[in-house]
Backbone as a ProteinNet text record, in pm:
[ID]
protein_1_A
[PRIMARY]
XXXXXXXXXXXXXXXXXXXXXXXXXXXXXXXXXXXXXXXXXXXXXXXXXXXXXXXXXXXXXXXXXXXXXXXXXXXXXXXXXXXXXXXXXXXXXXXXXXXXXXXXXXXXXXXXXXXXXXXXXXXXXXXXXXXXXXXX
[TERTIARY]
13356	13507.6	13557.7	13636.6	13721.6	13842.3	13873.3	14031.2	14110.2	14202.7	14389.6	14437.1	14565.6	14654	14787.9	14799.9	14932.2	15016.8	15177	15278.8	15364.9	15384	15427.4	15417.1	15461.5	15414.9	15384	15470.8	15520.8	15365.7	15264.9	15145.4	15035.3	14977.2	14844.6	14725.8	14650.5	14510.1	14385.7	14295.3	14178.1	14053.5	13980.5	13897.3	13741.3	13638.8	13517.6	13465.8	13444.3	13340.3	13217	13149.5	13003.4	13027.5	12967.8	12916.4	13070.2	13174.5	13256.3	13420.6	13500.4	13614.6	13734.9	13824.2	13960	14064.7	14196.7	14306.8	14393	14504.9	14588.8	14721.8	14823.5	14927	14936.5	14933	14966	15031.2	15150.4	15222.9	15144.9	15104.7	15005.5	14938.1	14840	14789	14642.8	14553.9	14419.1	14341.5	14180.2	14217.2	14131.7	14162.1	14216.7	14087.6	13999	13871.3	13769.7	13758.9	13623.2	13521.6	13486.3	13369.2	13288.4	13381.2	13351.1	13364.4	13439.6	13453.8	13354.5	13254.3	13099.5	13034.2	13062.8	12946.1	13057.9	13200.7	13266.7	13245.6	13236.4	13227.8	13104.9	12976.8	12846.9	12868.1	12922.8	12943.8	12989.9	13102.8	13187.6	13081.3	13045.5	12969.3	12874.2	12807.9	12676.9	12724.9	12812.8	12884.7	12890.1	12998.1	12996.6	12854.7	12773.3	12660.2	12528.4	12629.2	12518.9	12506	12404.9	12360.4	12455	12521	12551	12529.4	12553.6	12515.6	12375.3	12395.4	12324.9	12174.8	12151	12066.5	12084	12224.8	12269.5	12330.9	12314.8	12373.9	12540.5	12598.1	12764.2	12783.2	12849.8	12868.4	12949.8	13088.5	13236.5	13289.3	13366.3	13477.3	13576.3	13647.7	13822.1	13856.7	13886	13949.7	14087.2	14150.9	14284.6	14318.5	14465.4	14497.2	14431	14372.3	14240	14315.8	14481.7	14539.5	14473.8	14410.9	14374.9	14219.8	14140.3	14016.6	13941.6	13920.4	13813.7	13700	13718.9	13588.4	13562.9	13667.2	13608.5	13547.5	13555.9	13523.7	13379.6	13345.4	13227.5	13132.5	13209.5	13145.1	13052.5	13142	13107.5	12990	12906.3	12767.7	12654.1	12741.9	12658.2	12677	12820.3	12937.5	12931.7	12926.1	12946.6	13101.6	13178.1	13328.8	13361.3	13463.4	13559	13693	13768.6	13918.2	13989.3	14083.3	14141.4	14275.4	14292.3	14516.2	14538.4	14717.5	14728.6	14906.4	14986.4	15132.1	15170	15147.1	15221.8	15170.6	15243.7	15178.4	15147.1	15223.3	15199.2	15016.8	14941	14857.1	14744.2	14781.7	14752.7	14713.3	14842.2	14721.3	14683.2	14672.9	14572.6	14439.5	14429.7	14293.7	14244	14354.7	14235.8	14230	14291.3	14299.4	14119.6	14169.5	13958.9	13868.3	13907.5	13803.9	13758.7	13903.8	13822.7	13754.6	13826.2	13742.4	13597.7	13572.7	13455.1	13376.3	13450.7	13350.2	13267.8	13358.5	13341.5	13442	13378.4	13441.1	13421	13372.1	13411.8	13456.7	13550.9	13673.9	13840	13917.4	14033.5	14143.4	14247.5	14335.2	14463.8	14527.9	14583.3	14728.6	14858.2	14954.8	15049	14977.8	15003.4	15050.6	15070.8	15081.1	14944.2	14880.8	14739.3	14759.1	14877.2	14901.5	14843.2	14905.6	14874.5	14765	14687.2	14509.5	14514.3	14552	14535.4	14576.6	14743.1	14821.5	14820.2	14707.3	14737.9	14608	14663.2	14565.2	14486.4	14494	14459.9	14309.1	14224.9	14171.1	14242.3	14258.4	14322.5	14224.6	14294.7	14208.8	14274.5	14232.3	14258.7	14234	14305.3	14256.8	14363.5	14298.4	14294.1	14247.8	14260.4	14238.6	14194.7	14073.4	14052.6	14141.4	14144.8	14199.2	14208.8	14070.6	14029.5	14098.7	14160	14235.5	14083.4	13983.9	13892.3	13932.8	13907.5	13961.7	13868.1	13870.8	13753.3	13763.5
10715.5	10688.3	10761.4	10883.2	10956.8	10893.4	10974.5	10896.8	10915.1	10820.1	10832.3	10865.4	10893.2	10899.6	10807.1	10727.4	10634.3	10670.8	10706.1	10742.8	10618.2	10506	10386.7	10349.3	10272.3	10244.3	10086.4	10001.8	9907.1	9863.1	9930.3	9927.1	9903.3	9766.9	9740.9	9862.1	9883.4	9928.9	9886.8	9941.4	9875.1	10014.8	9957	10055.1	9980.9	10051.1	9970.7	10101.1	10024.9	10065.6	9996.3	10089.6	9999.5	9916.2	9792.6	9680.5	9609.1	9631.6	9580.2	9597.3	9517.5	9572.8	9536.6	9618.7	9631.9	9599.7	9564.9	9552.6	9572.4	9690	9665.6	9757.9	9712.7	9770.8	9954	10028.1	10180	10218.6	10131.7	10212.5	10150.5	10061.1	10014.1	10113.4	10109.3	10219.6	10157.2	10297.1	10257.6	10358.4	10315.6	10507.8	10578.8	10660.5	10729.4	10839.8	10895.2	10989.3	10904.5	10878	10769.8	10832	10987.7	11028.2	11005	10997.6	10931	10807.1	10760.6	10603.9	10527.8	10531.9	10474.2	10511	10609.3	10696.5	10603.2	10615.2	10519.4	10439.8	10329.7	10195.7	10155.2	10231	10224	10268.3	10328.2	10382.7	10255.1	10215.2	10126.6	9959.1	9935.9	9808.6	9857.7	9957.9	9950.3	9961.1	10005.6	9965.8	9825.9	9803.2	9627.8	9541.3	9593.1	9465.5	9486.6	9576.4	9576.6	9508.5	9452.6	9368	9395.2	9263.1	9272.3	9322.3	9312.1	9363.7	9253.1	9096.2	9011.3	9015.4	9105.4	9119.4	9027.5	8952	8902.1	8914.5	8872.1	8911	8870.3	8948.4	8887.4	8825.8	8694.8	8617.6	8615.1	8686.7	8661.1	8821.8	8861.4	8954.4	8944.7	9036.1	9044.6	9207.5	9189.6	9323.2	9386.6	9417.8	9439.7	9534.3	9552.7	9622.1	9652.6	9551.3	9506.7	9558.1	9569.1	9595.2	9520	9588.9	9523.6	9417.6	9434.7	9421.7	9533.1	9611	9689.2	9655.8	9671.5	9709.8	9523.2	9442.2	9298.9	9257.4	9271.9	9253.2	9307.3	9416.6	9546.7	9451.1	9394.9	9337.7	9210.3	9145.7	9039.2	8894.1	8995.6	8972.9	8950.1	9047.5	9040.4	8970.1	8841.8	8794.4	8601.7	8559.2	8387.9	8354.3	8429	8431.4	8555.8	8617.4	8744.3	8731	8774.9	8718.7	8891.8	8895.4	9018.2	9006.5	9072.1	9059.6	9183.2	9168.8	9240.1	9232	9354.3	9273.4	9270.8	9339	9379.3	9216	9149	9033.8	9054.7	9198	9177.5	9258.5	9302.9	9358.6	9256.6	9186.5	9003.8	8944.2	8995.5	8864.4	8950.3	9051.8	9150.1	9098.1	9102.7	9120	8956.2	8863.8	8736.7	8757.2	8820.8	8810.2	8925.5	8996.5	9062.2	8984.2	8939.5	8803.3	8711.8	8700.4	8599.6	8661	8803.8	8890.3	8926	8926.3	8930.2	8827.9	8700.8	8584.8	8589.5	8638.6	8609.6	8518	8432.2	8306.2	8283.9	8375.4	8355.3	8454.2	8533.3	8611.7	8559.8	8538.8	8459	8593	8572.8	8666.6	8605	8693.9	8642.2	8781.4	8712.4	8792.3	8787	8871.8	8868	9039.2	9051.6	9150.1	9177.2	9292.1	9296.5	9340.2	9411.1	9449.1	9352.7	9200.3	9129.6	9128.4	9119.4	9129.1	9207.3	9325.9	9465.3	9424.7	9394.3	9380.2	9255.3	9160.3	9036.1	9067.5	9014.2	8981	8922.5	8812	8665	8635.4	8580.6	8562.8	8530.3	8606	8594.8	8461.3	8320.3	8292.8	8316	8324.1	8348.9	8299.4	8142.6	8071.8	8077.2	8041.4	8030.6	7854.9	7842.7	7709.9	7763.7	7686.2	7694.6	7567.1	7579.2	7503.9	7351.7	7304.1	7207.7	7155.4	7238.6	7235.7	7291.4	7287.9	7330.5	7464.3	7443.5	7596.4	7688.8	7835.9	7913.4	8035.9
14565.3	14553.9	14490	14524.5	14460.7	14377.4	14282.3	14205.1	14250.7	14244	14300.5	14178.7	14195.5	14129.4	14128.3	14080.6	14058.9	14011.1	14112.2	14008.4	14037.5	14082.6	14030.5	13950.1	13809.7	13707.2	13740.6	13874.8	13890.5	13998.8	14045.7	14104.7	14056.7	14119.5	14029.1	14116.9	13978.6	14031.2	13997.5	14023.7	13997.6	13966.8	13880.1	13860.7	13789.8	13818.9	13781.8	13654.2	13593.3	13421.5	13401.6	13411.6	13418.1	13547	13522.3	13621.8	13571.3	13532.9	13512.2	13618.8	13693.2	13741.5	13704.5	13652.3	13563.5	13689.9	13640.1	13769.7	13642.3	13655	13553.6	13628.8	13585.1	13596	13619.7	13681.4	13730.5	13518.4	13504.8	13394.2	13264.7	13265	13114.8	13081.5	12962.7	12916.4	12951.7	12999.1	13041.8	12986.8	12916.9	12904.2	13046.2	13020.9	13154.1	13202.1	13129.3	13156.9	13214.2	13336.7	13387.7	13405.2	13346.3	13338.6	13168.5	13094.9	12944.2	12886.5	12970.3	12993.7	12924.5	13049.7	12980.9	12873.5	12814.7	12739.9	12643.2	12598.9	12509.7	12478.3	12620.1	12590	12522	12578.3	12511.8	12387.3	12342.4	12183.9	12104.8	12137.1	12072	12049.3	12182.6	12183.1	12109.2	12111.9	11996.9	11887.7	11808.4	11676.4	11706	11765.2	11749.8	11711.5	11739.3	11780.2	11656.6	11553.8	11442.7	11385.7	11321.8	11190.9	11105.6	11036.2	10894.9	10751	10704.4	10561.6	10531.3	10589.7	10546.2	10661.7	10753.4	10832.5	10957.3	10976.7	11079.3	11230.3	11319.4	11459	11408.8	11449.3	11481.1	11548.2	11574.9	11680.8	11733.1	11704.2	11707.8	11726.2	11763.8	11787.1	11801	11740.2	11761.1	11794.5	11911.4	11979.9	11939.7	11814.6	11807.4	11909.6	11956.8	12059.6	12175.1	12233.4	12333.6	12458.6	12462.4	12587.1	12716.7	12824.3	12957	12902.1	12820	12769.4	12779.1	12802.1	12817.1	12734.6	12591.7	12498.3	12514.8	12517	12444.1	12536.7	12705.1	12801.4	12836.9	12779.3	12779.8	12672.8	12576.3	12479.5	12484.6	12587.1	12584.1	12571.9	12652.5	12654.3	12547.1	12451.7	12296.2	12203.4	12224.2	12107.8	12219.4	12097.3	12158.5	12216.9	12133.2	12190.5	12131.8	12217.7	12176.3	12209.1	12124.9	12078.2	12154.6	12204	12249.2	12206.5	12082.7	12064.4	12086.6	12188.8	12188.9	12196.4	12223.4	12146	12301.5	12378.2	12526.4	12629.2	12655.2	12680.3	12864.8	12896.4	13063.6	13054.9	12946.5	12931.9	12896	12815.4	12742.7	12925	12971.5	13137.2	13218.6	13230.8	13313.5	13226.1	13106.9	13049.2	13078.3	13063.6	13093.4	13220.2	13323.5	13487.4	13517.6	13419.4	13435.2	13412.9	13287.3	13258.1	13367.6	13462.5	13540.5	13667.2	13720.6	13823.3	13792.6	13687.2	13618.5	13572	13621.8	13553.6	13405.8	13292.9	13215.2	13116.9	13077.9	13023.1	12847.3	12795.8	12667.9	12582.9	12682.1	12598.3	12632.9	12510.1	12522.5	12485.4	12554.7	12497.4	12445	12302	12246.2	12280.3	12291.7	12253.2	12142.2	12072	11911.8	11810	11696.3	11696.7	11562.3	11598.2	11528.2	11406.7	11340.4	11237.2	11136.4	11146.4	11052.9	10999.5	11049.5	11054	10939.1	10944.3	10868.8	10674.2	10716.8	10638.4	10529.2	10586	10490.5	10418	10271.2	10108.4	10166.6	10245	10265	10360	10387	10527.5	10633.4	10725.4	10869	10949.9	10984.1	11097.4	11254.8	11301.6	11426.6	11537	11639.7	11683.8	11810.7	11921.8	12033.9	12078.3	12177.1	12276.8	12476	12493.3	12644.7	12691.6	12812.4	12867.1	12863.9	12802	12750.5	12610.5	12558.7	12428.3	12312.6	12355.2	12252.5	12186.1	12057.6	12010.7	11929.1	11946.5	11932.2	11802.3
[MASK]
++++++++++++++++++++++++++++++++++++++++++++++++++++++++++++++++++++++++++++++++++++++++++++++++++++++++++++++++++++++++++++++++++++++++

């Protein structure tokens, strides 16, 4: 498939990254180098799955500034729960649709400012619920 360029920012486009399909508005941000993107995704996921200082596998991932879910969804098979945080509500909707398109159920996306996580001197708890009311 030859890459296309969409100039209307209100048109939905699809792209495939490794084995995942992503659908997003052409006007929303998405990593735009299709040749380096799989390498970058592998690098980020490999960094995220490193054992912690106690030698344990991390079970939860928080993806700040998650956009339409690229890194969160790409890492989802390596974590029990993934939460993406993004200020752009439309991108959050796209991320959830992308999780659905790819049959990924352990990722949830929240429309919020991720800066609060980094500015807090106290522990920050990110809680989201599924359709049944179960908290993550």
